[in-house]
C-alpha positions as CSV (number, residue, x, y, z in Angstrom):
1,X,22.7,-1.7,-27.9
2,X,19.9,-2.5,-25.6
3,X,17.0,-0.8,-24.1
4,X,15.8,-3.9,-22.4
5,X,15.9,-4.9,-18.7
6,X,18.6,-3.1,-16.6
7,X,19.8,-0.9,-19.5
8,X,19.8,2.2,-17.4
9,X,21.8,1.2,-14.3
10,X,22.9,-2.4,-14.6
11,X,25.0,-2.8,-17.7
12,X,27.3,-5.5,-16.6
13,X,31.0,-5.6,-17.6
14,X,32.0,-8.8,-19.2
15,X,35.6,-7.8,-18.4
16,X,38.2,-10.6,-18.4
17,X,40.0,-11.7,-15.3
18,X,43.1,-9.9,-16.5
19,X,41.4,-6.6,-15.9
20,X,40.9,-7.7,-12.3
21,X,44.5,-8.9,-11.9
22,X,45.8,-5.6,-13.2
23,X,43.3,-3.8,-10.9
24,X,42.1,-1.9,-13.9
25,X,39.4,0.6,-13.0
26,X,37.9,0.5,-16.5
27,X,38.0,-2.3,-19.1
28,X,38.3,-1.1,-22.6
29,X,35.8,-3.5,-24.1
30,X,38.3,-6.1,-25.5
31,X,35.8,-8.8,-24.7
32,X,33.5,-7.6,-27.6
33,X,33.9,-10.1,-30.4
34,X,33.7,-9.2,-34.0
35,X,31.5,-10.8,-36.7
36,X,32.4,-11.3,-40.3
37,X,30.4,-8.3,-41.5
38,X,31.8,-5.0,-42.9
39,X,30.9,-1.6,-41.5
40,X,29.3,-0.6,-44.8
41,X,27.6,-3.9,-45.4
42,X,24.4,-3.2,-47.4
43,X,21.3,-5.4,-47.7
44,X,21.4,-8.1,-50.3
45,X,18.9,-10.3,-51.9
46,X,18.6,-13.9,-51.1
47,X,16.8,-17.0,-52.1
48,X,14.6,-19.2,-49.9
49,X,15.8,-19.5,-46.4
50,X,17.0,-22.9,-45.2
51,X,15.0,-23.9,-42.2
52,X,16.6,-27.3,-41.6
53,X,18.9,-27.5,-38.6
54,X,22.5,-27.7,-39.7
55,X,25.2,-29.7,-37.9
56,X,26.6,-28.0,-34.9
57,X,29.7,-25.9,-35.8
58,X,33.0,-26.2,-34.1
59,X,33.2,-24.2,-30.9
60,X,35.0,-20.9,-31.0
61,X,38.2,-20.8,-29.0
62,X,37.4,-19.3,-25.6
63,X,39.1,-16.0,-24.9
64,X,38.3,-16.0,-21.2
65,X,40.8,-17.3,-18.6
66,X,40.0,-20.4,-16.7
67,X,39.9,-19.8,-12.9
68,X,43.0,-21.1,-11.3
69,X,42.5,-24.0,-8.9
70,X,42.7,-23.0,-5.2
71,X,41.3,-24.1,-1.9
72,X,41.4,-23.3,1.8
73,X,39.8,-23.6,5.2
74,X,36.5,-21.8,5.7
75,X,35.8,-19.8,8.8
76,X,33.8,-22.8,10.0
77,X,36.9,-25.0,9.8
78,X,35.9,-26.9,6.7
79,X,38.1,-27.6,3.7
80,X,36.8,-26.1,0.4
81,X,38.3,-26.7,-3.0
82,X,37.1,-24.4,-5.7
83,X,37.0,-27.3,-8.1
84,X,34.0,-28.6,-6.2
85,X,32.0,-25.9,-7.8
86,X,32.8,-27.0,-11.4
87,X,29.5,-27.7,-13.1
88,X,27.7,-24.7,-11.6
89,X,28.1,-20.9,-11.9
90,X,29.9,-19.2,-9.1
91,X,30.7,-15.7,-7.7
92,X,34.1,-15.3,-5.9
93,X,34.1,-12.3,-3.6
94,X,37.4,-11.1,-2.2
95,X,37.0,-8.6,0.6
96,X,38.8,-7.0,3.6
97,X,36.5,-7.1,6.6
98,X,38.4,-4.2,8.3
99,X,37.7,-1.6,5.6
100,X,34.5,0.5,5.9
101,X,34.3,0.6,2.1
102,X,33.7,-3.1,2.2
103,X,30.3,-2.9,4.0
104,X,28.0,-1.7,1.1
105,X,29.6,-4.1,-1.4
106,X,29.3,-7.0,1.1
107,X,25.6,-6.0,1.6
108,X,25.1,-6.2,-2.2
109,X,26.7,-9.6,-2.4
110,X,24.7,-10.8,0.6
111,X,21.5,-9.7,-1.0
112,X,22.3,-11.5,-4.3
113,X,23.2,-14.6,-2.2
114,X,19.5,-14.9,-1.2
115,X,18.5,-15.9,-4.7
116,X,21.4,-18.2,-5.6
117,X,19.4,-21.4,-4.9
118,X,16.6,-20.7,-7.4
119,X,19.1,-19.3,-9.9
120,X,21.6,-22.1,-9.7
121,X,24.8,-20.4,-8.7
122,X,27.1,-20.4,-5.7
123,X,29.0,-17.7,-3.9
124,X,32.4,-18.1,-2.1
125,X,33.9,-15.4,0.0
126,X,37.7,-14.9,0.4
127,X,38.5,-12.9,3.5
128,X,41.8,-11.1,2.9
129,X,44.1,-8.7,4.8
130,X,42.8,-9.5,8.3
131,X,42.6,-12.1,11.0
132,X,40.1,-15.0,11.0
133,X,38.4,-13.6,14.1
134,X,37.8,-10.3,12.5
135,X,36.5,-12.0,9.4
136,X,34.1,-14.1,11.5
137,X,32.7,-11.1,13.3
138,X,32.2,-9.3,10.0
139,X,30.5,-12.3,8.3
140,X,28.2,-12.7,11.3
141,X,27.3,-9.0,11.3
142,X,26.5,-9.0,7.5
143,X,24.6,-12.3,7.7
144,X,26.5,-14.1,5.0
145,X,24.9,-17.4,4.2
146,X,27.7,-18.6,1.9
147,X,31.1,-20.1,2.8
148,X,34.0,-17.8,3.4
149,X,37.6,-19.0,3.1
150,X,40.2,-17.5,5.5
151,X,43.0,-16.0,3.4
152,X,44.7,-14.0,6.2
153,X,48.0,-15.5,4.9
154,X,47.2,-13.8,1.5
155,X,48.2,-16.9,-0.3
156,X,45.1,-16.9,-2.6
157,X,45.0,-13.1,-3.1
158,X,48.7,-13.3,-4.2
159,X,47.8,-16.1,-6.6
160,X,45.4,-13.7,-8.3
161,X,47.7,-10.7,-8.1
162,X,45.1,-8.8,-6.2
163,X,46.1,-5.2,-5.7
164,X,43.0,-3.7,-4.2
165,X,41.0,-4.7,-1.0
166,X,38.1,-6.1,-3.0
167,X,37.3,-7.9,-6.2
168,X,34.4,-9.9,-7.6
169,X,34.7,-12.6,-10.2
170,X,32.0,-14.4,-12.1
171,X,32.8,-18.0,-13.2
172,X,30.7,-20.1,-15.5
173,X,29.9,-23.8,-15.2
174,X,33.1,-24.7,-17.1
175,X,35.3,-22.8,-14.8
176,X,36.0,-19.7,-17.0
177,X,35.9,-16.2,-15.6
178,X,33.1,-14.3,-17.5
179,X,33.0,-11.0,-15.6
180,X,35.0,-9.2,-13.1
181,X,34.8,-6.1,-10.9
182,X,38.0,-4.5,-9.4
183,X,36.9,-1.0,-8.6
184,X,33.7,-0.1,-6.7
185,X,31.7,3.1,-6.1
186,X,32.0,4.8,-2.7
187,X,28.8,7.0,-2.8
188,X,25.6,6.3,-0.8
189,X,24.2,4.3,-3.8
190,X,27.2,1.9,-3.9
191,X,25.2,-1.0,-2.6
192,X,22.3,-0.8,-5.1
193,X,24.7,-0.1,-8.0
194,X,26.8,-3.2,-7.3
195,X,23.7,-5.3,-6.7
196,X,22.2,-4.2,-10.0
197,X,25.4,-4.9,-11.9
198,X,25.6,-8.3,-10.3
199,X,22.1,-9.1,-11.3
200,X,22.8,-8.2,-14.9
201,X,26.1,-10.1,-15.0
202,X,24.4,-13.2,-13.5
203,X,21.3,-12.7,-15.7
204,X,19.0,-12.4,-12.7
205,X,15.6,-10.7,-13.0
206,X,15.5,-7.2,-11.4
207,X,12.7,-6.8,-8.9
208,X,10.0,-4.6,-10.4
209,X,12.0,-4.1,-13.6
210,X,9.8,-3.5,-16.7
211,X,11.1,-5.0,-19.9
212,X,9.5,-2.6,-22.4
213,X,9.5,1.1,-22.9
214,X,12.3,3.7,-22.8
215,X,13.4,5.0,-19.4
216,X,13.9,8.6,-18.7
217,X,17.6,9.7,-19.0
218,X,18.8,11.1,-15.6
219,X,19.4,14.8,-15.9
220,X,22.7,16.4,-15.0
221,X,24.7,19.6,-15.3
222,X,28.5,19.8,-15.3
223,X,31.4,22.0,-16.2
224,X,33.0,21.5,-19.5
225,X,36.8,21.1,-19.4
226,X,37.4,24.3,-21.3
227,X,36.5,26.1,-18.1
228,X,34.2,28.5,-19.8
229,X,30.9,26.7,-20.1
230,X,28.6,24.1,-18.6
231,X,26.6,21.3,-20.2
232,X,23.0,20.9,-19.1
233,X,21.3,17.8,-20.4
234,X,17.8,19.3,-19.7
235,X,18.6,22.2,-22.0
236,X,19.1,19.7,-24.9
237,X,15.4,18.6,-24.8
238,X,14.1,18.6,-28.4
239,X,17.4,17.3,-29.8
240,X,18.8,13.8,-29.6
241,X,22.0,13.3,-27.5
242,X,24.8,10.8,-27.5
243,X,26.2,10.5,-24.0
244,X,29.7,9.0,-24.0
245,X,31.5,7.7,-21.0
246,X,35.2,7.2,-21.9
247,X,38.8,7.3,-21.1
248,X,41.2,9.5,-23.0
249,X,43.8,6.7,-23.0
250,X,41.5,4.0,-24.2
251,X,42.2,2.9,-27.9
252,X,38.7,1.6,-28.3
253,X,37.3,5.0,-27.2
254,X,39.5,6.7,-29.8
255,X,38.3,4.3,-32.5
256,X,34.7,5.1,-31.6
257,X,35.3,8.8,-31.6
258,X,37.0,8.7,-35.0
259,X,34.0,6.8,-36.3
260,X,31.4,9.1,-34.7
261,X,33.2,12.3,-35.8
262,X,32.9,11.2,-39.5
263,X,29.3,10.0,-39.0
264,X,28.0,13.1,-37.3
265,X,29.6,15.3,-40.0
266,X,27.1,13.8,-42.5
267,X,24.2,15.3,-40.7
268,X,22.8,18.8,-41.2
269,X,23.1,21.1,-38.1
270,X,19.4,20.9,-37.5
271,X,19.3,17.1,-37.4
272,X,22.7,16.3,-35.9
273,X,22.6,14.6,-32.5
274,X,24.6,16.3,-29.8
275,X,27.6,14.4,-28.6
276,X,28.8,15.0,-25.0
277,X,31.6,13.0,-23.2
278,X,32.1,12.2,-19.6
279,X,35.8,11.5,-19.1
280,X,36.4,9.1,-16.2
281,X,39.9,10.0,-15.0
282,X,39.3,13.6,-14.2
283,X,42.7,14.7,-15.4
284,X,41.8,18.0,-17.0
285,X,45.1,19.0,-18.7
286,X,46.0,15.5,-19.8
287,X,42.6,14.9,-21.4
288,X,42.6,18.3,-23.1
289,X,46.1,17.8,-24.5
290,X,45.5,14.2,-25.7
291,X,42.2,15.0,-27.3
292,X,43.7,18.0,-29.2
293,X,46.7,16.0,-30.2
294,X,44.6,13.2,-31.7
295,X,42.2,15.6,-33.4
296,X,39.3,14.5,-31.2
297,X,38.5,17.8,-29.4
298,X,35.4,18.3,-31.5
299,X,32.8,17.9,-28.7
300,X,32.2,19.1,-25.1
301,X,33.8,16.9,-22.4
302,X,32.8,17.1,-18.8
303,X,34.2,15.6,-15.6
304,X,32.2,13.8,-13.0
305,X,34.1,14.6,-9.8
306,X,31.3,13.6,-7.4
307,X,30.6,10.4,-9.4
308,X,26.9,11.2,-9.5
309,X,26.6,11.1,-13.3
310,X,28.2,7.7,-13.8
311,X,26.3,6.5,-10.7
312,X,22.9,7.5,-12.1
313,X,23.7,5.8,-15.4
314,X,25.2,2.7,-13.7
315,X,28.6,3.0,-15.4
316,X,31.1,0.6,-13.9
317,X,31.9,-1.6,-16.9
318,X,33.7,-1.5,-20.2
319,X,34.3,1.7,-22.1
320,X,33.4,3.3,-24.4
321,X,29.9,3.3,-23.0
322,X,27.5,5.2,-25.2
323,X,24.0,6.1,-24.2
324,X,21.6,7.2,-27.0
325,X,19.0,9.7,-25.7
326,X,16.1,10.7,-27.9
327,X,14.7,14.2,-28.3
328,X,12.1,13.5,-25.6
329,X,14.9,12.7,-23.1
330,X,14.4,9.0,-23.1
331,X,17.1,6.3,-23.4
332,X,16.5,4.6,-26.7
333,X,19.6,2.3,-26.7
334,X,23.0,1.7,-25.2
335,X,26.3,0.0,-26.0
336,X,29.5,-0.9,-24.2
337,X,32.7,-1.4,-26.1
338,X,33.2,-0.7,-29.8
339,X,34.0,-3.3,-32.5
340,X,33.7,-1.5,-35.8
341,X,32.6,-4.5,-37.9
342,X,29.6,-5.2,-35.7
343,X,28.9,-1.9,-33.9
344,X,29.4,0.7,-36.7
345,X,26.5,-0.5,-39.0
346,X,24.1,-0.7,-36.0
347,X,25.2,2.7,-34.7
348,X,24.6,4.3,-38.1
349,X,21.1,2.9,-38.2
350,X,20.4,4.0,-34.7
351,X,21.7,7.5,-35.3
352,X,19.5,7.9,-38.3
353,X,16.5,6.7,-36.3
354,X,17.4,9.1,-33.5
355,X,17.8,12.0,-35.9
356,X,14.6,11.3,-37.8
357,X,16.3,10.7,-41.1
358,X,15.8,7.7,-43.4
359,X,17.3,4.6,-41.8
360,X,19.8,2.7,-44.0
361,X,19.2,-1.0,-44.0
362,X,22.7,-2.2,-43.0
363,X,22.0,-5.9,-42.6
364,X,25.0,-8.3,-42.7
365,X,25.8,-9.6,-46.2
366,X,26.9,-12.9,-44.7
367,X,25.5,-14.3,-41.5
368,X,22.7,-13.1,-39.2
369,X,22.2,-9.5,-38.2
370,X,20.6,-10.1,-34.8
371,X,17.6,-8.8,-32.9
372,X,18.9,-5.3,-32.3
373,X,19.3,-4.6,-36.0
374,X,15.7,-5.6,-36.6
375,X,14.5,-3.6,-33.6
376,X,15.9,-0.3,-34.9
377,X,13.0,0.0,-37.4
378,X,10.6,-2.5,-36.0
379,X,10.4,-1.0,-32.5
380,X,6.9,-2.2,-31.5
381,X,7.6,-5.7,-32.7
382,X,10.8,-5.8,-30.8
383,X,9.1,-4.7,-27.6
384,X,6.4,-7.3,-27.9
385,X,9.1,-9.9,-28.5
386,X,10.7,-8.7,-25.2
387,X,7.4,-9.8,-23.4
388,X,7.8,-13.4,-24.6
389,X,9.8,-16.3,-23.2
390,X,11.7,-16.3,-26.5
391,X,13.5,-13.2,-25.3
392,X,15.0,-15.0,-22.3
393,X,15.7,-18.3,-23.9
394,X,19.5,-18.0,-23.6
395,X,19.3,-16.9,-20.0
396,X,17.5,-20.1,-19.3
397,X,20.5,-22.1,-20.6
398,X,22.9,-20.0,-18.5
399,X,20.8,-20.6,-15.4
400,X,20.9,-24.3,-16.0
401,X,24.6,-24.4,-17.0
402,X,23.7,-25.6,-20.5
403,X,24.9,-22.7,-22.5
404,X,27.8,-24.7,-24.0
405,X,25.7,-27.8,-24.7
406,X,25.3,-27.8,-28.5
407,X,22.0,-29.8,-28.4
408,X,20.5,-27.2,-26.1
409,X,22.1,-24.1,-27.6
410,X,20.8,-24.8,-31.1
411,X,17.2,-23.9,-30.1
412,X,18.0,-21.0,-27.8
413,X,20.0,-18.7,-30.2
414,X,19.9,-17.3,-33.7
415,X,21.4,-19.2,-36.6
416,X,23.2,-21.9,-34.8
417,X,25.0,-24.2,-37.2
418,X,24.7,-21.8,-40.1
419,X,27.2,-19.4,-41.6
420,X,27.4,-16.3,-39.5
421,X,25.1,-17.7,-36.8
422,X,25.7,-18.0,-33.1
423,X,28.8,-20.0,-32.1
424,X,29.5,-21.4,-28.7
425,X,32.3,-19.6,-27.0
426,X,32.0,-16.5,-29.1
427,X,30.6,-13.4,-27.4
428,X,27.7,-12.4,-29.7
429,X,24.8,-11.1,-27.5
430,X,22.9,-9.9,-30.5
431,X,22.4,-13.5,-31.5
432,X,21.4,-14.8,-28.1
433,X,17.8,-15.9,-27.5
434,X,15.1,-17.1,-29.9
435,X,15.2,-14.0,-32.1
436,X,13.6,-12.4,-35.1
437,X,15.6,-14.3,-37.7
438,X,14.7,-17.7,-36.2
439,X,11.1,-17.1,-37.2
440,X,11.5,-14.7,-40.2
441,X,14.7,-16.1,-41.7
442,X,18.1,-14.5,-42.1
443,X,17.6,-10.8,-42.6
444,X,13.8,-11.3,-42.4
445,X,11.7,-10.7,-45.4
446,X,14.4,-8.4,-46.7
447,X,16.8,-11.2,-47.3
448,X,14.7,-14.3,-47.0
449,X,11.2,-13.5,-48.4
450,X,10.4,-17.2,-49.0
451,X,10.9,-18.3,-45.4
452,X,7.3,-17.8,-44.4
453,X,4.4,-18.4,-46.7
454,X,0.9,-17.1,-46.0
455,X,1.8,-16.2,-42.4
456,X,2.3,-19.9,-41.5
457,X,5.3,-20.2,-39.1
458,X,4.7,-23.8,-38.1
459,X,7.7,-25.1,-40.1
460,X,10.0,-22.8,-38.2
461,X,8.4,-23.6,-34.9
462,X,8.6,-27.3,-35.3
463,X,12.3,-27.2,-35.9
464,X,12.7,-26.9,-32.1
465,X,9.2,-27.6,-30.7
466,X,9.4,-31.3,-31.6
467,X,8.4,-34.3,-29.5
468,X,11.8,-34.7,-28.0
469,X,12.1,-31.1,-26.7
470,X,8.6,-29.7,-26.6
471,X,6.0,-32.3,-25.6
472,X,2.5,-31.0,-25.8
473,X,3.3,-28.2,-28.3
474,X,0.3,-27.1,-30.2
475,X,1.0,-24.5,-32.9
476,X,-2.5,-23.0,-32.9
477,X,-2.6,-22.3,-29.2
478,X,1.0,-21.4,-28.7
479,X,1.4,-18.8,-31.6
480,X,-0.7,-16.2,-29.8
481,X,1.8,-16.2,-26.9
482,X,4.5,-14.9,-29.2
483,X,2.6,-13.1,-31.9
484,X,3.4,-9.4,-32.3
485,X,-0.1,-8.6,-33.3
486,X,-1.7,-10.6,-30.4
487,X,0.6,-8.9,-27.9
488,X,0.6,-5.3,-29.2
489,X,-2.2,-4.3,-26.8
490,X,0.0,-5.2,-23.8
491,X,2.3,-2.3,-24.6
492,X,-0.3,0.2,-23.8
493,X,-1.1,-1.3,-20.4
494,X,0.4,-0.2,-17.1
495,X,3.4,-2.2,-16.1
496,X,1.7,-4.0,-13.2
497,X,-1.3,-5.0,-15.2
498,X,0.9,-6.2,-18.0
499,X,3.1,-8.2,-15.6
500,X,-0.1,-9.9,-14.1
501,X,-1.3,-11.0,-17.5
502,X,2.1,-12.4,-18.5
503,X,2.4,-14.2,-15.1
504,X,-1.0,-15.8,-15.6
505,X,-0.1,-16.8,-19.1
506,X,3.1,-18.4,-18.0
507,X,1.3,-20.4,-15.3
508,X,-1.1,-22.0,-17.7
509,X,0.2,-25.3,-19.0
510,X,-1.8,-28.1,-20.6
511,X,-1.3,-31.6,-19.3
512,X,1.5,-33.4,-21.0
513,X,0.0,-36.8,-20.4
514,X,-2.8,-38.4,-22.2
515,X,-6.2,-37.8,-20.6
516,X,-8.7,-39.9,-22.4
517,X,-7.6,-43.4,-21.3
518,X,-8.2,-45.1,-17.9
519,X,-5.6,-45.9,-15.4
520,X,-4.8,-49.6,-15.0
521,X,-2.1,-49.6,-12.3
522,X,1.6,-50.6,-12.3
523,X,1.0,-54.3,-11.7
524,X,-0.6,-54.4,-15.1
525,X,2.6,-53.1,-16.7
526,X,4.7,-55.8,-15.1
527,X,3.6,-58.6,-17.5
528,X,5.2,-56.9,-20.5
529,X,7.9,-54.9,-18.7
530,X,9.2,-57.1,-15.9
531,X,12.7,-55.6,-15.8
532,X,11.5,-52.0,-15.7
533,X,8.9,-52.9,-13.1
534,X,11.5,-54.5,-10.9
535,X,13.8,-51.5,-11.1
536,X,10.9,-49.1,-10.3
537,X,9.8,-51.3,-7.5
538,X,13.1,-50.7,-5.7
539,X,12.9,-46.9,-6.1
540,X,11.4,-44.4,-3.6
541,X,8.5,-43.8,-6.0
542,X,7.2,-47.2,-5.2
543,X,6.8,-46.4,-1.5
544,X,5.8,-42.8,-1.8
545,X,2.5,-43.3,0.0
546,X,4.2,-45.0,2.8
547,X,6.3,-41.9,3.4
548,X,3.1,-39.9,3.8
549,X,1.8,-42.4,6.4
550,X,5.0,-42.3,8.3
551,X,4.8,-38.5,8.4
552,X,1.1,-38.6,9.4
553,X,0.0,-36.9,6.2
554,X,-1.7,-39.8,4.4
555,X,-5.0,-37.9,4.8
556,X,-3.7,-34.6,3.6
557,X,-5.3,-33.9,0.2
558,X,-2.5,-31.5,-0.9
559,X,0.1,-34.2,-0.5
560,X,-1.8,-37.3,-1.8
561,X,-1.9,-36.0,-5.4
562,X,1.8,-36.3,-5.7
563,X,2.1,-39.6,-3.8
564,X,-0.5,-41.6,-5.7
565,X,-1.2,-42.5,-9.3
566,X,-4.1,-40.8,-11.2
567,X,-5.8,-39.2,-8.2
568,X,-9.5,-38.7,-8.9
569,X,-9.2,-39.9,-12.5
570,X,-10.9,-42.8,-14.2
571,X,-9.2,-46.0,-12.9
572,X,-6.9,-43.9,-10.7
573,X,-6.6,-43.6,-6.9
574,X,-10.1,-42.5,-5.7
575,X,-10.4,-39.2,-3.9
576,X,-10.7,-39.7,-0.2
577,X,-9.7,-43.4,-0.3
578,X,-7.3,-45.1,2.1
579,X,-4.0,-46.3,0.8
580,X,-4.5,-49.8,2.1
581,X,-7.6,-50.3,0.0
582,X,-5.7,-49.4,-3.3
583,X,-2.1,-50.5,-2.8
584,X,-1.2,-50.6,-6.5
585,X,-2.3,-47.0,-6.9
586,X,-1.1,-45.8,-3.6
587,X,2.4,-44.9,-5.0
588,X,4.0,-43.0,-7.8
589,X,3.5,-45.6,-10.4
590,X,4.4,-46.2,-14.1
591,X,1.4,-44.2,-15.2
592,X,2.4,-41.1,-13.2
593,X,5.1,-40.5,-15.7
594,X,4.0,-42.4,-18.8
595,X,0.3,-41.6,-18.7
596,X,-2.8,-43.9,-18.2
597,X,-2.4,-47.2,-19.9
598,X,-6.0,-48.1,-20.6
599,X,-5.6,-47.7,-24.4
600,X,-2.1,-49.4,-24.3
601,X,-2.8,-52.7,-22.6
602,X,-4.6,-55.7,-24.2
603,X,-3.7,-58.1,-26.9
604,X,-5.1,-56.0,-29.7
605,X,-4.3,-52.6,-28.4
606,X,-1.8,-50.5,-30.5
607,X,1.4,-50.2,-28.5
608,X,2.7,-47.0,-30.1
609,X,1.0,-43.7,-29.6
610,X,-1.0,-44.9,-26.7
611,X,1.5,-44.4,-23.9
612,X,4.2,-41.7,-23.4
613,X,7.6,-43.0,-24.2
614,X,10.3,-41.1,-22.4
615,X,13.5,-42.8,-23.4
616,X,14.0,-40.5,-26.4
617,X,13.0,-37.3,-24.7
618,X,15.1,-34.5,-23.5
619,X,15.6,-34.6,-19.7
620,X,15.4,-30.8,-19.1
621,X,12.9,-29.9,-21.8
622,X,10.3,-32.7,-21.4
623,X,10.9,-35.0,-18.5
624,X,11.4,-32.1,-16.2
625,X,8.0,-30.8,-17.1
626,X,6.4,-34.0,-16.0
627,X,8.5,-34.4,-12.8
628,X,8.2,-30.7,-12.1
629,X,4.4,-31.0,-11.5
630,X,5.3,-32.4,-8.1
631,X,9.0,-31.7,-7.8
632,X,8.4,-27.9,-7.8
633,X,10.1,-25.1,-5.8
634,X,7.7,-25.6,-2.9
635,X,8.3,-29.3,-2.4
636,X,11.7,-30.0,-3.9
637,X,13.7,-26.7,-4.4
638,X,16.6,-27.0,-6.8
639,X,15.2,-30.1,-8.5
640,X,15.2,-28.4,-11.9
641,X,19.0,-28.0,-11.7
642,X,19.6,-31.6,-10.6
643,X,17.1,-33.2,-12.9
644,X,19.7,-35.1,-15.0
645,X,21.4,-36.6,-12.0
646,X,18.1,-37.5,-10.2
647,X,16.5,-39.0,-13.3
648,X,19.6,-41.0,-13.8
649,X,18.9,-42.8,-10.5
650,X,15.4,-43.7,-11.6
651,X,16.1,-44.8,-15.2
652,X,14.7,-48.3,-15.8
653,X,14.4,-48.5,-19.6
654,X,15.3,-51.6,-21.5
655,X,14.6,-50.0,-24.9
656,X,17.3,-48.3,-27.0
657,X,16.6,-44.5,-26.8
658,X,14.6,-43.3,-29.7
659,X,14.3,-46.7,-31.5
660,X,11.7,-48.7,-29.7
661,X,14.0,-51.7,-30.1
662,X,15.4,-53.9,-27.2
663,X,18.5,-52.5,-25.6
664,X,21.7,-53.9,-27.2
665,X,24.5,-55.2,-25.1
666,X,26.4,-52.1,-23.8
667,X,23.8,-49.8,-25.3
668,X,22.5,-46.7,-23.6
669,X,18.9,-46.1,-22.7
670,X,19.9,-43.7,-19.9
671,X,21.1,-40.7,-21.9
672,X,21.0,-39.6,-25.4
673,X,24.1,-37.4,-24.9
674,X,26.3,-39.9,-23.0
675,X,27.1,-40.8,-19.4
676,X,27.0,-38.0,-16.9
677,X,30.2,-39.1,-15.2
678,X,32.0,-39.2,-18.6
679,X,30.8,-35.7,-19.3
680,X,32.0,-34.4,-16.0
681,X,35.4,-36.0,-16.5
682,X,35.7,-34.4,-19.9
683,X,34.8,-31.1,-18.4
684,X,37.6,-31.4,-15.8
685,X,40.0,-32.4,-18.5
686,X,39.1,-29.5,-20.7
687,X,39.4,-27.1,-17.8
688,X,42.9,-28.4,-16.9
689,X,44.1,-28.2,-20.4
690,X,42.9,-24.6,-20.8
691,X,44.5,-23.7,-17.5
692,X,47.8,-25.2,-18.3
693,X,48.1,-23.1,-21.5
694,X,47.7,-19.8,-19.5
695,X,51.1,-18.7,-18.0
696,X,50.9,-18.2,-14.3
697,X,47.7,-20.1,-13.9
698,X,47.6,-23.5,-12.1
699,X,45.5,-26.4,-13.3
700,X,43.3,-28.4,-11.0
């Protein structure tokens, strides 16, 4: 259940590809994984929490289907194989250019395409059911900036068993389908609805979306299927409401209704939340008969013939989809799908909170309970957490295609490597991000009272904020950025003012390189590091100033800083100087990456701790920060997503990574986690193996 960004209109379906192949209008939430906790799991006592990182657990078997390999000729006459996208997220958009219903959906996809570069995903269109000429005209009119494959022969659409004129598939970096859309709205708001759902599915920020607070629940009035009354949401003000979108044939919906029927019966009439259902098929008699037959006709059910209700709530995903509305008419939480072992305890807690009765503490006896469980009672703390970078930590991994890399995942989720913690390949959104239990221990002070002593969280922080992954981390200055108390005042500020403060805070970053020493130039490094110097000398960095001169920008102050060493600093390239007068500093030299060497050189100078060693650092977490000061979006867009490959071309170490010892024969100074080509080959092999095990799906 979430009341975070996009909870009102952009709850994405994580439906599997089989839902698209079957052209199912509504997935039933099969994708919701269960956790090893019982529905009536009560709080337990526990000893001191273990804060040491455990070994990475085995990956859970993936339930998603791998995307079948296919290819074709684009409308521009180029051959495109879908396997070329492996290693990056992708959106596959099937569309018929001759159908008017395609237009708003195509516009939504085209809008999303504008941000694919800075969010590291690609889009491929598949034009079906028409001629190549018609497809070209449509693509030109809609302004598509992504490749479109001509499938006028229907070869690809038949491979997918496509039954409708449109479908959208989301594919992760490993080639697995993570979400799908097979049915689309047809009302005037179709474009914005689909765009918002795509944003949520791709974990893209929504323009102007505020991450805190409870949005107002859209009002509606509709006829109840008994034909004798109407349901008016506005008339319920003063009482909490459970708004349920469901299908009368969905087994998960029935399971939820059986649970909620028993749960609501435990409340007095004055406290009991009002349950109202919106049935999505509109088959009056069938619904009435089925609900009565199953003993589930205990609440009012309305139809949404115009689609306005589901449109206003952004309902295009898995069912059951339950929206919890408080007595003031605000959306306090929401959940799609129903897995009793994980959802029932959380629902019981949320219902009690909604009804104003004592909230039972239903934390998991084994494993981690997740951020949402904590947020039921600790609302203000949860909202301040939503303002921090911790709350988007897992999205960062998805964006960089690192959400299956155990080394990265360990510090971006809750309880990785521990019993009941996050497991790669297992859908557990409540354990994504750097959450409550990462800092407060499993179950917080309720289960792990000895985790934090005297308010000192440094031991927890330093598990991940170490030299390899978080260079420049200073506990005292960083804690206020994530402190609940320090951020509490932000909740009372207007959204725009709050966003401005957070943006300014995120932009402030201390220098990662030493600042007290003087620069000595790259030629000085050559005497002790001749092999490294020779490798660097053949790189573009060594001729960076020459490229400025060639472009006539060698006097441009805004460019010189990133094409010289130590501009304006002691011993560095003098401000306003000519490159010819300081040839050793008129380039991106050793000290541009490793820091000034004044305290490092000399016979008696200590060698360790006086210069920044990068051989044992994480490429994305540390080295990217250093490179990113110049290779930013303005000067080198997309660099952050190619940092591993680009750094690989500039490696010049002759020291074993993390040891400080000379490189052994056959040793690796280039990468801690192995050769990039080997990793890619392994990814292809895994993809093919998974595809070969899925009947009807073709491996690469």
